[in-house]
GUVO-448515 format. One record per residue (C-alpha): x, y, z; residue number from 0. Coordinates in steps of 0.001 Angstrom, whole numbers, always signed. Example, Ala and Ser with C-alpha at 12.3 -4.5 7.8 and 13.67 -1.06 7.14 Angstrom:
# GUVO-448515
+---------+---------+---------+-----+
|      xx |      yy |      zz | num |
+---------+---------+---------+-----+
|  +12300 |   -4500 |   +7800 |   0 |
|  +13670 |   -1060 |   +7140 |   1 |
+---------+---------+---------+-----+
This chain:
# GUVO-448515
+---------+---------+---------+-----+
|      xx |      yy |      zz | num |
+---------+---------+---------+-----+
|  -21363 |  +13100 |   +8289 |   0 |
|  -19882 |   +9799 |   +9468 |   1 |
|  -19432 |   +6597 |   +7506 |   2 |
|  -19030 |   +2894 |   +8143 |   3 |
|  -17723 |    +266 |   +5730 |   4 |
|  -19064 |   -3289 |   +5485 |   5 |
|  -16973 |   -5760 |   +3508 |   6 |
|  -18955 |   -8869 |   +2592 |   7 |
|  -17359 |  -12237 |   +1923 |   8 |
|  -16495 |  -15423 |   +3790 |   9 |
|  -13048 |  -15276 |   +2165 |  10 |
|  -12255 |  -12184 |   +4255 |  11 |
|  -13182 |  -13931 |   +7491 |  12 |
|  -11143 |  -17013 |   +6593 |  13 |
|   -8046 |  -14954 |   +5851 |  14 |
|   -8037 |  -16011 |   +2187 |  15 |
|   -8087 |  -12406 |   +1002 |  16 |
|   -6827 |   -9088 |   +2390 |  17 |
|   -9442 |   -6336 |   +2660 |  18 |
|   -7824 |   -3675 |    +469 |  19 |
|  -11193 |   -2196 |    -502 |  20 |
|  -11795 |    -730 |   +2956 |  21 |
|   -8462 |   +1103 |   +2894 |  22 |
|   -9217 |   +2638 |    -500 |  23 |
|  -12725 |   +3702 |    +523 |  24 |
|  -11529 |   +5226 |   +3802 |  25 |
|   -8888 |   +7259 |   +2016 |  26 |
|  -11326 |   +8414 |    -665 |  27 |
|  -13887 |   +9508 |   +1942 |  28 |
|  -11239 |  +11402 |   +3891 |  29 |
|  -10673 |  +13483 |    +766 |  30 |
|  -14222 |  +14851 |   +1038 |  31 |
|  -14192 |  +15219 |   +4814 |  32 |
|  -16152 |  +12091 |   +5738 |  33 |
|  -14499 |  +10159 |   +8606 |  34 |
|  -14937 |   +6394 |   +8833 |  35 |
|  -15963 |   +5243 |  +12290 |  36 |
|  -15925 |   +1495 |  +11766 |  37 |
|  -14953 |   -1204 |   +9273 |  38 |
|  -16781 |   -4544 |   +9516 |  39 |
|  -16144 |   -7829 |   +7709 |  40 |
|  -19337 |   -9828 |   +7293 |  41 |
|  -20138 |  -13358 |   +6113 |  42 |
|  -22204 |  -14170 |   +3021 |  43 |
|  -25225 |  -15223 |   +5116 |  44 |
|  -28295 |  -13072 |   +4541 |  45 |
|  -29291 |  -12945 |   +8230 |  46 |
|  -25770 |  -11800 |   +9190 |  47 |
|  -25790 |   -9079 |   +6551 |  48 |
|  -29241 |   -7840 |   +7543 |  49 |
|  -28108 |   -7531 |  +11156 |  50 |
|  -24839 |   -5765 |  +10297 |  51 |
|  -26464 |   -3371 |   +7791 |  52 |
|  -29176 |   -2416 |  +10305 |  53 |
|  -26675 |   -1802 |  +13098 |  54 |
|  -24435 |    +338 |  +10901 |  55 |
|  -27322 |   +2357 |   +9469 |  56 |
|  -28483 |   +3268 |  +12976 |  57 |
|  -25070 |   +4776 |  +13733 |  58 |
|  -23694 |   +6134 |  +10473 |  59 |
|  -25038 |   +8615 |   +7930 |  60 |
|  -23388 |   +6630 |   +5165 |  61 |
|  -22830 |   +2868 |   +5013 |  62 |
|  -20759 |   +1554 |   +2124 |  63 |
|  -20924 |   -2151 |   +1310 |  64 |
|  -18571 |   -4020 |   -1007 |  65 |
|  -18964 |   -7583 |   -2221 |  66 |
|  -21789 |  -10024 |   -2853 |  67 |
|  -23263 |   -8461 |   -6013 |  68 |
|  -22018 |  -11044 |   -8501 |  69 |
|  -24034 |  -13668 |  -10442 |  70 |
|  -23283 |  -16716 |   -8253 |  71 |
|  -25282 |  -18220 |   -5392 |  72 |
|  -23005 |  -16842 |   -2688 |  73 |
|  -23687 |  -13257 |   -3875 |  74 |
|  -26527 |  -12321 |   -1534 |  75 |
|  -25954 |   -8651 |    -694 |  76 |
|  -28828 |   -7349 |   -2797 |  77 |
|  -31193 |   -9918 |   -1254 |  78 |
|  -30126 |   -8859 |   +2259 |  79 |
|  -30727 |   -5170 |   +1475 |  80 |
|  -34158 |   -6007 |     +45 |  81 |
|  -35080 |   -7947 |   +3161 |  82 |
|  -33872 |   -5156 |   +5435 |  83 |
|  -35742 |   -2389 |   +3621 |  84 |
|  -38769 |   -4376 |   +2479 |  85 |
|  -38339 |   -3404 |   -1162 |  86 |
|  -38470 |   -5238 |   -4457 |  87 |
|  -36226 |   -4923 |   -7490 |  88 |
|  -36639 |   -3431 |  -10936 |  89 |
|  -34745 |   -3624 |  -14196 |  90 |
|  -32615 |    -550 |  -14803 |  91 |
|  -32340 |    +157 |  -18513 |  92 |
|  -28988 |   +1961 |  -18308 |  93 |
|  -27433 |    -929 |  -16376 |  94 |
|  -29022 |   -3427 |  -18772 |  95 |
|  -27613 |   -1682 |  -21846 |  96 |
|  -24164 |   -1598 |  -20251 |  97 |
|  -24475 |   -5301 |  -19466 |  98 |
|  -25681 |   -6178 |  -22975 |  99 |
|  -22766 |   -4306 |  -24538 | 100 |
|  -20252 |   -6187 |  -22387 | 101 |
|  -21856 |   -9546 |  -23158 | 102 |
|  -21795 |   -8828 |  -26885 | 103 |
|  -18172 |   -7729 |  -26689 | 104 |
|  -17145 |  -11087 |  -25196 | 105 |
|  -19429 |  -13166 |  -27434 | 106 |
|  -21681 |  -14411 |  -24614 | 107 |
|  -25436 |  -14903 |  -24347 | 108 |
|  -27718 |  -13100 |  -21906 | 109 |
|  -28570 |  -15638 |  -19194 | 110 |
|  -31034 |  -15091 |  -16318 | 111 |
|  -28152 |  -14861 |  -13835 | 112 |
|  -26392 |  -12223 |  -15929 | 113 |
|  -29626 |  -10290 |  -16487 | 114 |
|  -30035 |  -10146 |  -12708 | 115 |
|  -26898 |   -7945 |  -12614 | 116 |
|  -29029 |   -5119 |  -14050 | 117 |
|  -31806 |   -5532 |  -11451 | 118 |
|  -31645 |   -2815 |   -8782 | 119 |
|  -33528 |   -2205 |   -5554 | 120 |
|  -36590 |     -10 |   -5955 | 121 |
|  -35960 |   +3662 |   -5285 | 122 |
|  -32184 |   +3423 |   -5608 | 123 |
|  -29842 |   +5610 |   -7583 | 124 |
|  -27868 |   +3412 |   -9938 | 125 |
|  -24073 |   +3526 |   -9886 | 126 |
|  -22886 |   +2657 |  -13420 | 127 |
|  -20308 |    -116 |  -13555 | 128 |
|  -17714 |    +918 |  -16140 | 129 |
|  -15427 |   -2037 |  -15362 | 130 |
|  -17845 |   -4948 |  -14908 | 131 |
|  -21401 |   -6227 |  -15042 | 132 |
|  -23057 |   -5727 |  -11632 | 133 |
|  -24744 |   -2360 |  -11136 | 134 |
|  -24081 |    -497 |   -7902 | 135 |
|  -26732 |   +1342 |   -5888 | 136 |
|  -27122 |   +4343 |   -3606 | 137 |
|  -30216 |   +3844 |   -1460 | 138 |
|  -31895 |   +6293 |    +899 | 139 |
|  -33100 |   +4003 |   +3674 | 140 |
|  -36108 |   +5978 |   +4926 | 141 |
|  -37226 |   +7179 |   +8324 | 142 |
|  -36629 |   +3834 |  +10032 | 143 |
|  -32920 |   +4501 |   +9491 | 144 |
|  -33028 |   +8296 |   +9822 | 145 |
|  -32797 |   +8672 |   +6014 | 146 |
|  -29228 |   +7394 |   +6138 | 147 |
|  -27720 |   +6115 |   +2894 | 148 |
|  -26693 |   +2585 |   +1954 | 149 |
|  -24223 |   +2199 |    -905 | 150 |
|  -23852 |   -1212 |   -2537 | 151 |
|  -20803 |   -1897 |   -4733 | 152 |
|  -19078 |   -5000 |   -6134 | 153 |
|  -16088 |   -6428 |   -4284 | 154 |
|  -13844 |   -6497 |   -7359 | 155 |
|  -11373 |   -3674 |   -6564 | 156 |
|  -11232 |   -2195 |  -10068 | 157 |
|  -15041 |   -2032 |  -10298 | 158 |
|  -15415 |    -574 |   -6800 | 159 |
|  -12717 |   +2056 |   -7358 | 160 |
|  -14301 |   +3278 |  -10582 | 161 |
|  -17692 |   +3549 |   -8860 | 162 |
|  -16205 |   +5486 |   -5960 | 163 |
|  -14321 |   +7926 |   -8169 | 164 |
|  -16990 |   +8528 |  -10814 | 165 |
|  -20211 |   +8447 |   -8775 | 166 |
|  -20024 |   +7937 |   -5008 | 167 |
|  -17477 |  +10606 |   -4097 | 168 |
|  -19067 |  +13312 |   -6306 | 169 |
|  -22488 |  +12439 |   -4882 | 170 |
|  -21543 |  +12875 |   -1215 | 171 |
|  -18866 |  +15550 |   -1481 | 172 |
|  -21451 |  +18320 |   -1499 | 173 |
|  -23094 |  +16979 |   +1670 | 174 |
|  -19989 |  +17172 |   +3866 | 175 |
|  -19019 |  +20360 |   +5697 | 176 |
|  -15886 |  +18803 |   +7213 | 177 |
|  -12287 |  +18866 |   +6033 | 178 |
|   -9893 |  +16007 |   +6819 | 179 |
|   -6189 |  +16060 |   +6062 | 180 |
|   -4079 |  +12898 |   +6469 | 181 |
|    -327 |  +13339 |   +5933 | 182 |
|   +2169 |  +10493 |   +6326 | 183 |
|   +5701 |  +10959 |   +7633 | 184 |
|   +7792 |   +8037 |   +6395 | 185 |
|  +10946 |   +7071 |   +8243 | 186 |
|  +13743 |   +4507 |   +8022 | 187 |
|  +16302 |   +3188 |  +10476 | 188 |
|  +14569 |   +4218 |  +13687 | 189 |
|  +12332 |   +2357 |  +16109 | 190 |
|   +8969 |   +3428 |  +17489 | 191 |
|  +10136 |   +4215 |  +21029 | 192 |
|  +13165 |   +6232 |  +19919 | 193 |
|  +11109 |   +8231 |  +17430 | 194 |
|   +8501 |   +8905 |  +20117 | 195 |
|  +11229 |  +10277 |  +22387 | 196 |
|  +12500 |  +12574 |  +19629 | 197 |
|   +9100 |  +14131 |  +18921 | 198 |
|   +7575 |  +14076 |  +22414 | 199 |
|   +7423 |  +17906 |  +22521 | 200 |
|   +5543 |  +17983 |  +19222 | 201 |
|   +3099 |  +15313 |  +20327 | 202 |
|   +2429 |  +17121 |  +23599 | 203 |
|   +1386 |  +20294 |  +21740 | 204 |
|    -809 |  +18990 |  +18934 | 205 |
|   -3438 |  +21506 |  +17784 | 206 |
|   -7077 |  +20777 |  +18518 | 207 |
|   -8459 |  +18381 |  +15944 | 208 |
|   -5055 |  +16857 |  +15151 | 209 |
|   -3968 |  +13330 |  +16044 | 210 |
|    -710 |  +11424 |  +15536 | 211 |
|    -562 |   +7656 |  +14921 | 212 |
|   +2494 |   +5373 |  +14872 | 213 |
|   +2599 |   +2775 |  +12085 | 214 |
|   +5605 |    +430 |  +12535 | 215 |
|   +6964 |   -1387 |   +9462 | 216 |
|   +9861 |   -3667 |   +8527 | 217 |
|  +12569 |    -985 |   +8512 | 218 |
|  +11297 |   +1651 |  +10898 | 219 |
|   +8040 |   +3394 |  +11656 | 220 |
|   +5750 |   +5721 |   +9754 | 221 |
|   +3603 |   +8422 |  +11302 | 222 |
|    +181 |   +9549 |  +10186 | 223 |
|    -778 |  +13107 |  +11067 | 224 |
|   -4542 |  +13622 |  +10813 | 225 |
|   -6319 |  +16943 |  +11175 | 226 |
|  -10083 |  +17458 |  +11042 | 227 |
|  -12066 |  +20694 |  +11119 | 228 |
|  -14463 |  +22928 |   +9205 | 229 |
|  -12049 |  +25562 |   +7894 | 230 |
|   -9876 |  +24207 |   +5089 | 231 |
|   -7167 |  +26844 |   +5492 | 232 |
|   -6922 |  +26225 |   +9248 | 233 |
|   -6842 |  +22452 |   +8802 | 234 |
|   -4086 |  +22696 |   +6195 | 235 |
|   -2095 |  +25120 |   +8371 | 236 |
|   -2304 |  +23026 |  +11543 | 237 |
|   -1429 |  +19828 |   +9704 | 238 |
|   +1505 |  +21441 |   +7910 | 239 |
|   +2869 |  +22998 |  +11128 | 240 |
|   +2951 |  +19595 |  +12849 | 241 |
|   +4727 |  +18005 |   +9881 | 242 |
|   +7341 |  +20763 |   +9821 | 243 |
|   +7937 |  +20405 |  +13563 | 244 |
|   +8471 |  +16656 |  +13216 | 245 |
|  +10870 |  +17140 |  +10303 | 246 |
|  +12953 |  +19526 |  +12415 | 247 |
|  +13257 |  +16870 |  +15119 | 248 |
|  +13848 |  +13760 |  +12999 | 249 |
|  +14953 |  +14953 |   +9576 | 250 |
|  +17784 |  +12416 |   +9079 | 251 |
|  +15345 |   +9507 |   +9373 | 252 |
|  +12561 |  +10912 |   +7170 | 253 |
|  +12484 |  +10035 |   +3487 | 254 |
|   +9003 |  +11320 |   +2576 | 255 |
|   +6059 |  +13353 |   +3849 | 256 |
|   +3659 |  +12139 |   +1174 | 257 |
|   +2236 |   +8882 |    -154 | 258 |
|   +5338 |   +7785 |   -2033 | 259 |
|   +7284 |   +4575 |   -1583 | 260 |
|  +10953 |   +4260 |    -712 | 261 |
|  +11704 |   +3006 |   -4209 | 262 |
|   +9896 |   +6004 |   -5718 | 263 |
|  +11947 |   +8330 |   -3519 | 264 |
|  +15186 |   +6644 |   -4571 | 265 |
|  +14134 |   +6744 |   -8215 | 266 |
|  +13473 |  +10471 |   -8044 | 267 |
|  +16880 |  +11083 |   -6466 | 268 |
|  +18652 |   +9072 |   -9154 | 269 |
|  +16675 |  +10598 |  -12019 | 270 |
|  +17163 |  +14195 |  -10887 | 271 |
|  +20951 |  +13827 |  -11063 | 272 |
|  +21135 |  +11528 |  -14066 | 273 |
|  +22538 |   +8682 |  -11946 | 274 |
|  +22134 |   +4956 |  -12545 | 275 |
|  +22006 |   +1843 |  -10378 | 276 |
|  +22445 |   -1914 |  -10780 | 277 |
|  +21945 |   -4710 |   -8269 | 278 |
|  +23536 |   -8067 |   -7473 | 279 |
|  +21314 |  -10272 |   -5349 | 280 |
|  +21619 |  -13614 |   -3655 | 281 |
|  +19293 |  -13904 |    -638 | 282 |
|  +16726 |  -11426 |   -1998 | 283 |
|  +16362 |  -13366 |   -5263 | 284 |
|  +15661 |  -10330 |   -7436 | 285 |
|  +13331 |   -8550 |   -4995 | 286 |
|  +15458 |   -5383 |   -4833 | 287 |
|  +15448 |   -5155 |   -8642 | 288 |
|  +11714 |   -5860 |   -8709 | 289 |
|  +10962 |   -3076 |   -6246 | 290 |
|  +13130 |    -550 |   -8069 | 291 |
|  +11507 |   -1418 |  -11398 | 292 |
|   +7991 |   -1210 |   -9937 | 293 |
|   +8349 |   +2544 |  -10454 | 294 |
|   +7192 |   +3834 |  -13858 | 295 |
|  +10101 |   +5324 |  -15777 | 296 |
|  +12701 |   +3314 |  -13866 | 297 |
|  +14405 |   +2348 |  -17132 | 298 |
|  +16014 |   +5795 |  -17090 | 299 |
|  +18107 |   +4931 |  -14030 | 300 |
|  +17942 |   +1151 |  -13446 | 301 |
|  +20471 |    -586 |  -15704 | 302 |
|  +20752 |   -4229 |  -14738 | 303 |
|  +20144 |   -6883 |  -12129 | 304 |
|  +22069 |  -10076 |  -11370 | 305 |
|  +20573 |  -12917 |   -9328 | 306 |
|  +23588 |  -14966 |   -8272 | 307 |
|  +22212 |  -17502 |   -5838 | 308 |
|  +24981 |  -20107 |   -5936 | 309 |
|  +28652 |  -19641 |   -5127 | 310 |
|  +29498 |  -20647 |   -8690 | 311 |
|  +27224 |  -17947 |  -10075 | 312 |
|  +28839 |  -15350 |   -7826 | 313 |
|  +32255 |  -16316 |   -9182 | 314 |
|  +31337 |  -16903 |  -12849 | 315 |
|  +28992 |  -13932 |  -13276 | 316 |
|  +30483 |  -11252 |  -11024 | 317 |
|  +34052 |  -12425 |  -10588 | 318 |
|  +33846 |  -12946 |   -6842 | 319 |
|  +37136 |  -14724 |   -5988 | 320 |
|  +36617 |  -18361 |   -5009 | 321 |
|  +39191 |  -17953 |   -2240 | 322 |
|  +37130 |  -15090 |    -748 | 323 |
|  +34055 |  -17321 |    -614 | 324 |
|  +36089 |  -20201 |    +839 | 325 |
|  +37752 |  -18040 |   +3489 | 326 |
|  +34821 |  -15902 |   +4658 | 327 |
|  +31731 |  -17789 |   +3467 | 328 |
|  +29121 |  -16730 |    +943 | 329 |
|  +27313 |  -14741 |   +3644 | 330 |
|  +29966 |  -12213 |   +4574 | 331 |
|  +30728 |   -8559 |   +4093 | 332 |
|  +33785 |   -9532 |   +2067 | 333 |
|  +31680 |  -11434 |    -477 | 334 |
|  +29021 |   -8696 |    -516 | 335 |
|  +31693 |   -6108 |   -1327 | 336 |
|  +33117 |   -8285 |   -4097 | 337 |
|  +29611 |   -8743 |   -5518 | 338 |
|  +29019 |   -4981 |   -5518 | 339 |
|  +32348 |   -4284 |   -7227 | 340 |
|  +31673 |   -6972 |   -9851 | 341 |
|  +28193 |   -5608 |  -10444 | 342 |
|  +29572 |   -2094 |  -10873 | 343 |
|  +32147 |   -3267 |  -13408 | 344 |
|  +29735 |   -5437 |  -15397 | 345 |
|  +26920 |   -2875 |  -15542 | 346 |
|  +28746 |    +448 |  -15769 | 347 |
|  +26257 |   +1949 |  -13298 | 348 |
|  +27001 |   +4798 |  -10933 | 349 |
|  +25912 |   +2722 |   -7911 | 350 |
|  +25788 |   -1030 |   -7339 | 351 |
|  +23909 |   -2702 |   -4490 | 352 |
|  +24669 |   -6277 |   -3381 | 353 |
|  +22879 |   -8603 |    -955 | 354 |
|  +23844 |  -12000 |    +460 | 355 |
|  +22276 |  -13607 |   +3499 | 356 |
|  +20344 |  -16426 |   +5152 | 357 |
|  +16578 |  -16071 |   +4750 | 358 |
|  +15834 |  -19382 |   +6502 | 359 |
|  +14271 |  -21414 |   +7875 | 360 |
|  +17457 |  -23502 |   +7641 | 361 |
|  +21079 |  -22687 |   +6865 | 362 |
|  +21911 |  -20720 |   +9991 | 363 |
|  +24695 |  -21262 |  +12509 | 364 |
|  +25633 |  -19738 |  +15874 | 365 |
|  +28022 |  -17355 |  +14079 | 366 |
|  +25578 |  -16590 |  +11257 | 367 |
|  +22009 |  -17203 |  +12423 | 368 |
|  +18948 |  -17209 |  +10201 | 369 |
|  +18165 |  -13589 |   +9387 | 370 |
|  +21789 |  -12609 |   +8803 | 371 |
|  +22185 |  -10148 |   +5936 | 372 |
|  +25400 |   -8795 |   +4468 | 373 |
|  +24969 |   -5958 |   +2016 | 374 |
|  +27320 |   -3654 |    +161 | 375 |
|  +27176 |    -574 |   -2030 | 376 |
|  +29879 |    +398 |   -4491 | 377 |
|  +30117 |   +3742 |   -6250 | 378 |
|  +31736 |   +4515 |   -9580 | 379 |
|  +35178 |   +6151 |   -9355 | 380 |
|  +35418 |   +5446 |   -5633 | 381 |
|  +37731 |   +2936 |   -3993 | 382 |
|  +35541 |   +2834 |    -882 | 383 |
|  +32834 |    +144 |    -779 | 384 |
|  +30260 |    +423 |   +1982 | 385 |
|  +29291 |   -2850 |   +3646 | 386 |
|  +27138 |   -3777 |   +6590 | 387 |
|  +26097 |   -6906 |   +8480 | 388 |
|  +22634 |   -7082 |  +10008 | 389 |
|  +20662 |   -9764 |  +11839 | 390 |
|  +16907 |   -9511 |  +11329 | 391 |
|  +14022 |  -11544 |  +12715 | 392 |
|  +11240 |  -13216 |  +10750 | 393 |
|  +10235 |  -16156 |   +8597 | 394 |
|  +11618 |  -16635 |   +5095 | 395 |
|   +9207 |  -14285 |   +3330 | 396 |
|   +9518 |  -11622 |   +6035 | 397 |
|  +13300 |  -11829 |   +5937 | 398 |
|  +13443 |  -11437 |   +2168 | 399 |
|  +11247 |   -8347 |   +2388 | 400 |
|  +13283 |   -6921 |   +5281 | 401 |
|  +16536 |   -7672 |   +3476 | 402 |
|  +15299 |   -5743 |    +429 | 403 |
|  +14132 |   -2893 |   +2657 | 404 |
|  +17532 |   -2724 |   +4338 | 405 |
|  +19308 |   -2650 |    +971 | 406 |
|  +17109 |    +162 |    -301 | 407 |
|  +17568 |   +2048 |   +2961 | 408 |
|  +21347 |   +1900 |   +2586 | 409 |
|  +21084 |   +3079 |   -1005 | 410 |
|  +18868 |   +5981 |     +97 | 411 |
|  +21378 |   +6952 |   +2768 | 412 |
|  +24253 |   +6777 |    +257 | 413 |
|  +22344 |   +9029 |   -2115 | 414 |
|  +21640 |  +11460 |    +710 | 415 |
|  +25371 |  +11620 |   +1457 | 416 |
|  +26120 |  +12099 |   -2232 | 417 |
|  +23609 |  +14956 |   -2374 | 418 |
|  +25077 |  +16624 |    +717 | 419 |
|  +28605 |  +16450 |    -689 | 420 |
|  +27304 |  +17940 |   -3930 | 421 |
|  +25595 |  +20737 |   -1984 | 422 |
|  +22092 |  +19713 |   -3030 | 423 |
|  +19242 |  +20107 |    -582 | 424 |
+---------+---------+---------+-----+
């Protein structure tokens, strides 16, 4: 079984919205062994949708469509499917009752446009919408399309995800005889070409059915190891063997071999040893603290964050000596170290991370160009304060993200060193 995804909406083609739905659907289908061969973004025009649906249904056993099922005039997906298949619509009582309950809950009246949300294409299996009003549909498209299936779902991510998890995946899981295993290998502090050189022997000997993809990011490159086959045990074994071989080659750069973030990895390391962290930020404006506290349960290890954007704030809040700022400049390793020490003293944390830099687009100089970052990490009961100066490339938003990534990378490396000295694997 092969699938294609069609994402409907002019906003996708104009760049006004990122297509996160396709990524979720692809990952969910991989879990039941259904590979996705193509992802298409399509306009709201009925003739465009009819053409795209027909083309996809000729190729793929399963075509999943998101978007265009709402109550407004630009929601034309159902009309396009009707035109393609030559079918009418009918009121589905289950969908209508769900809709009526939601309308009553919010104190609204049933309008013709809302009632239309419970109208489904004849012969379809209804996908209940537990998060919204528009019913989804699974439609067998007949002999003209080789009895391939068309799945219509809303574009609202929460509604689509609930439909996929509760109805679509269970429906098609039994029809797939394929197993797919995707495993990420997440790295930091290494470029794509260098990593490729390190694992060239592994890549040259990949088992049949296994592929390796490089996914560069702000602080390094991730790998995705994908294995497909019909025997679950063999697929799991081949995928695992490749991961283990890569880890042997590039262990010092790998922070995870699962779908966890860097901040989740750091949080787990801190929590497991009962350690705490605080941050002092200038150029990142609180982004490092935000990322660390994105993790549920972070209150057990994240103590405090200081955003000290001005020189006065650095001095008044963290005790950075004015003469240090005057002599070396706010963007310097000396100031970053003083910020980290002040943060450590004020918070009482085990580790303190400090960032100061020039995000741009202005403020740079030949000695300190835009993209310059100075960061420091101080550790309780240690006179040594790590500091580093980096020059990164990007616009203001990219630089802030890369600055935060660099700070978290240094914290991860410090924790690794702490673990090694403590004899913890």
